C-alpha positions as CSV (number, residue, x, y, z in Angstrom):
1,M,87.2,168.7,-174.5
2,D,88.4,171.1,-177.2
3,G,90.2,168.3,-179.2
4,R,93.7,168.4,-177.7
5,K,93.2,165.3,-175.6
6,T,92.9,161.7,-176.7
7,D,91.9,158.3,-175.2
8,R,95.5,157.9,-174.1
9,D,95.2,161.0,-172.0
10,V,92.1,159.7,-170.3
11,E,93.9,156.4,-169.6
12,A,96.8,158.3,-168.0
13,L,94.4,160.2,-165.9
14,A,92.6,157.0,-164.8
15,R,96.0,155.5,-163.7
16,R,96.6,158.6,-161.7
17,L,93.2,158.6,-160.0
18,R,92.6,154.9,-159.3
19,G,92.7,154.2,-155.6
20,T,92.5,157.9,-154.6
21,G,88.9,157.9,-153.5
22,I,88.1,160.7,-155.9
23,R,84.5,160.6,-157.0
24,D,84.0,163.8,-159.0
25,L,85.9,165.5,-161.8
26,Y,85.3,169.1,-162.4
27,V,86.2,169.8,-166.0
28,H,86.8,173.3,-167.4
29,S,83.9,173.9,-169.8
30,G,83.9,177.6,-170.1
31,P,84.4,180.3,-169.1
32,L,81.0,181.8,-169.4
33,E,80.7,184.9,-171.5
34,H,80.0,188.1,-169.5
35,D,76.3,187.8,-170.5
36,G,76.0,184.3,-169.1
37,T,76.0,182.5,-172.4
38,L,78.4,179.6,-173.2
39,P,79.5,178.8,-176.7
40,A,79.1,175.2,-177.8
41,S,82.7,175.5,-179.1
42,A,83.9,175.4,-175.5
43,Y,83.0,171.7,-175.0
44,P,82.7,170.0,-178.4
45,K,84.0,166.6,-177.1
46,A,81.9,166.5,-173.9
47,R,80.2,163.2,-174.8
48,W,83.5,161.6,-175.7
49,L,85.0,162.7,-172.4
50,T,82.2,161.5,-170.2
51,A,82.1,158.2,-172.0
52,A,85.8,157.7,-171.7
53,V,85.9,158.5,-168.0
54,H,83.0,156.2,-167.3
55,R,84.8,153.4,-169.2
56,E,88.1,153.9,-167.3
57,L,86.8,155.1,-164.0
58,P,83.4,153.6,-163.3
59,G,81.4,155.5,-160.7
60,V,83.3,158.8,-161.1
61,R,81.0,161.7,-162.0
62,V,82.0,164.3,-164.6
63,Q,80.8,167.8,-163.9
64,A,81.1,170.9,-166.1
65,W,83.2,173.5,-164.4
66,L,81.7,176.9,-165.3
67,G,83.0,180.2,-164.1
68,D,83.6,183.9,-164.9
69,V,84.8,187.1,-163.3
70,L,82.0,189.1,-161.7
71,A,81.7,192.8,-162.2
72,S,81.5,193.3,-158.4
73,E,84.8,195.2,-158.1
74,G,85.4,196.5,-161.6
75,P,83.6,197.8,-164.7
76,T,83.7,194.5,-166.7
77,G,82.4,191.0,-165.9
78,L,79.3,189.0,-165.4
79,R,76.5,190.9,-163.6
80,L,74.2,188.7,-161.6
81,E,71.8,191.5,-160.9
82,R,70.6,191.3,-164.5
83,P,67.7,188.9,-165.0
84,A,68.8,188.3,-168.5
85,T,72.2,187.2,-167.4
86,R,70.8,184.8,-164.8
87,A,68.4,183.4,-167.5
88,A,71.4,182.9,-169.8
89,I,73.3,181.0,-167.1
90,L,70.4,178.6,-166.8
91,D,70.3,178.1,-170.5
92,S,74.1,177.4,-170.5
93,T,73.5,174.8,-167.7
94,R,70.8,173.1,-169.6
95,A,73.2,172.9,-172.6
96,V,76.1,171.2,-170.7
97,L,73.7,168.8,-169.0
98,A,72.2,167.9,-172.4
99,A,75.8,167.3,-173.6
100,G,76.3,164.5,-171.1
101,F,77.7,166.1,-167.9
102,E,76.3,164.8,-164.7
103,G,76.5,168.1,-162.8
104,A,77.4,171.7,-163.0
105,H,80.1,173.3,-160.8
106,F,80.1,177.1,-160.5
107,D,83.1,179.3,-159.6
108,L,82.0,182.9,-159.8
109,E,84.4,185.4,-158.3
110,P,84.7,187.8,-156.5
111,L,81.4,187.1,-155.0
112,H,80.6,189.3,-152.0
113,S,78.9,188.1,-148.9
114,G,75.2,188.6,-148.8
115,D,74.7,188.7,-152.6
116,R,71.0,187.9,-152.9
117,H,71.1,187.6,-156.7
118,Y,73.5,184.7,-156.3
119,L,71.1,183.0,-153.9
120,G,68.3,183.4,-156.3
121,L,70.4,182.0,-159.1
122,L,71.2,178.9,-157.0
123,D,67.5,178.3,-156.3
124,D,66.8,178.2,-160.0
125,L,69.9,176.1,-160.7
126,R,68.9,173.6,-158.0
127,E,65.5,173.2,-159.5
128,L,67.0,172.7,-163.0
129,T,69.7,170.3,-162.0
130,H,67.5,168.1,-159.8
131,A,64.9,167.9,-162.5
132,R,67.6,166.3,-164.7
133,G,69.1,164.1,-161.9
134,A,72.3,166.1,-161.9
135,V,74.4,167.6,-159.2
136,L,74.7,171.3,-158.3
137,S,78.2,172.2,-157.0
138,V,79.8,175.5,-156.1
139,A,83.2,176.9,-155.1
140,A,82.9,179.0,-152.0
141,H,84.9,181.8,-150.5
142,Q,86.5,181.4,-147.1
143,I,84.5,182.2,-144.0
144,D,85.1,185.2,-141.7
145,P,88.0,184.2,-139.4
146,L,86.8,186.9,-137.0
147,P,83.2,188.2,-136.7
148,A,82.3,190.6,-139.6
149,F,85.8,190.5,-140.9
150,H,84.6,190.7,-144.5
151,S,83.0,194.1,-143.8
152,F,86.2,195.4,-142.2
153,W,88.4,194.1,-145.0
154,G,86.1,195.3,-147.7
155,T,86.0,198.8,-146.3
156,T,89.8,199.0,-146.0
157,T,90.8,197.2,-149.3
158,G,87.7,197.3,-151.5
159,H,87.9,193.5,-151.8
160,P,85.8,191.7,-149.1
161,K,87.5,188.3,-149.6
162,W,85.5,186.4,-146.9
163,W,81.9,185.4,-146.5
164,S,80.0,185.6,-143.2
165,Q,79.3,182.2,-141.7
166,A,75.5,182.9,-142.1
167,Y,75.9,183.6,-145.8
168,F,78.0,180.5,-146.3
169,A,75.1,178.6,-144.6
170,Q,72.6,180.1,-147.0
171,V,74.7,179.0,-150.0
172,A,75.3,175.5,-148.6
173,R,71.6,174.9,-148.1
174,R,71.0,175.4,-151.8
175,V,73.5,173.1,-153.3
176,D,74.6,169.5,-153.4
177,Q,78.3,170.2,-153.0
178,I,80.2,173.1,-151.6
179,A,84.0,173.3,-152.0
180,V,85.8,175.9,-149.8
181,M,88.7,177.6,-151.6
182,S,90.9,177.2,-148.5
183,Y,94.0,178.5,-150.1
184,D,95.4,182.0,-150.9
185,T,95.2,182.7,-147.2
186,M,98.1,185.1,-146.7
187,Q,99.6,182.8,-144.1
188,P,103.4,182.8,-144.1
189,L,104.1,179.5,-142.3
190,Q,102.9,176.0,-142.7
191,S,101.9,175.9,-139.0
192,L,99.8,179.0,-139.3
193,Y,98.3,177.8,-142.6
194,G,97.3,174.4,-141.0
195,G,95.7,176.2,-138.1
196,Y,93.8,178.5,-140.4
197,V,92.5,175.5,-142.5
198,A,91.4,173.8,-139.3
199,Q,89.4,176.9,-138.3
200,Q,87.9,177.1,-141.8
201,T,86.9,173.4,-141.6
202,S,85.2,173.9,-138.3
203,L,83.4,177.0,-139.3
204,A,82.1,175.3,-142.5
205,L,81.1,172.1,-140.7
206,E,79.1,174.1,-138.2
207,V,76.7,175.4,-140.8
208,T,76.7,172.9,-143.7
209,P,73.7,170.6,-143.8
210,K,74.3,166.9,-143.5
211,S,72.7,166.5,-146.9
212,T,75.3,168.7,-148.6
213,D,78.8,167.4,-149.5
214,L,81.4,169.6,-147.8
215,L,84.8,169.7,-149.5
216,M,87.9,171.5,-148.3
217,G,90.3,172.8,-151.0
218,L,93.9,171.5,-151.1
219,P,96.5,173.7,-152.8
220,F,97.8,171.6,-155.8
221,Y,99.6,174.6,-157.2
222,H,102.8,176.6,-156.5
223,E,102.9,180.3,-156.7
224,N,104.5,183.1,-154.7
225,R,102.6,186.3,-154.7
226,F,100.5,188.5,-152.4
227,G,98.2,186.2,-150.5
228,H,99.9,182.9,-151.3
229,W,103.2,181.5,-150.2
230,A,104.0,178.1,-151.8
231,H,106.3,177.2,-148.9
232,A,103.5,177.7,-146.4
233,E,100.4,176.5,-148.3
234,T,101.3,172.9,-148.8
235,V,99.2,169.8,-149.2
236,P,100.5,168.2,-145.9
237,A,99.7,171.4,-143.9
238,A,96.3,171.6,-145.5
239,V,95.4,168.0,-144.7
240,R,96.6,168.3,-141.1
241,G,94.3,171.3,-140.8
242,V,91.3,169.5,-142.4
243,R,91.8,166.5,-140.2
244,L,92.1,168.6,-137.1
245,G,89.0,170.7,-137.9
246,L,87.0,167.5,-138.7
247,S,88.0,165.6,-135.6
248,R,87.2,168.5,-133.2
249,T,83.9,169.6,-134.8
250,D,82.1,166.7,-136.5
251,A,84.3,163.6,-136.5
252,D,81.5,161.3,-137.7
253,R,80.6,163.5,-140.7
254,A,79.9,161.3,-143.7
255,D,79.5,163.6,-146.6
256,F,82.9,165.2,-146.4
257,G,86.1,165.3,-148.4
258,V,88.8,167.4,-150.0
259,A,89.0,169.1,-153.4
260,L,92.3,169.2,-155.2
261,Y,93.0,172.5,-157.0
262,V,94.3,172.0,-159.6
263,D,95.5,169.0,-161.6
264,F,97.4,170.8,-164.3
265,A,99.7,172.5,-161.8
266,A,100.1,169.6,-159.4
267,T,103.5,168.0,-158.8
268,E,104.4,164.4,-157.9
269,D,105.0,165.6,-154.3
270,D,101.4,166.9,-154.2
271,W,100.0,163.6,-155.2
272,T,102.3,161.6,-152.9
273,A,101.3,163.8,-150.0
274,Y,97.6,163.4,-150.8
275,R,97.8,159.7,-151.0
276,R,100.0,159.4,-147.8
277,D,98.2,161.9,-145.6
278,W,94.6,161.8,-146.7
279,V,94.0,158.5,-148.5
280,R,96.5,156.7,-146.3
281,T,97.9,154.6,-149.1
282,P,101.6,154.1,-149.9
């Protein structure tokens, strides 16, 4: 949306996505400034993009992907406890919706379990988006694999990576879509990663309202660092885990899917595995 892409790029994207079942595109439209504002220079071609996508991919929604680092574990970042910051985020959301986006997808990290200011922001965002016929979507942290694990991990490391299942439920009730960031799991083997994703899928299904779309993240990127091993966190392993969790917890769930993170780092093998294992097309 900043001028580097053309109609030809959208046509190529459309060829990639046709037949995949993908219904939503989350398009980087930020990041937000630390005070919650969003410069219009971040999305100057928004109307061109949404029109081009609708022309090439009828029925696919285009949402503005807005995020920022929170000042929850360091001195700098966005501070949700400030009313002025939350008001600015609402103004930024109004602006992207006015620019033609059909929804707003928020990825604010690191967001600690129990943050009441985030819940208050979601209440206001839901009222705003629904008044405009738009979708409110969020990226969500993983759920405690063991009871109160976020508290233990936060005390020992200063980074409580997980949310309690109860807090996940509070967030899920306030949004139209919730996408679990089910990657960066520290699992060293595909078998362990698949099992972990199955557990995360089940935990999320247990508390996500039927009226909320639940999406499980697939790792469409390849890095080797603390918390993520590319040889273990693969698309086939993730899909196996998602299918297992779905089948044993809520096999008839309708508003359910996967979210591919992220297109610019994906390989042909990632797309092939997604089509073969999830979409079930050659």
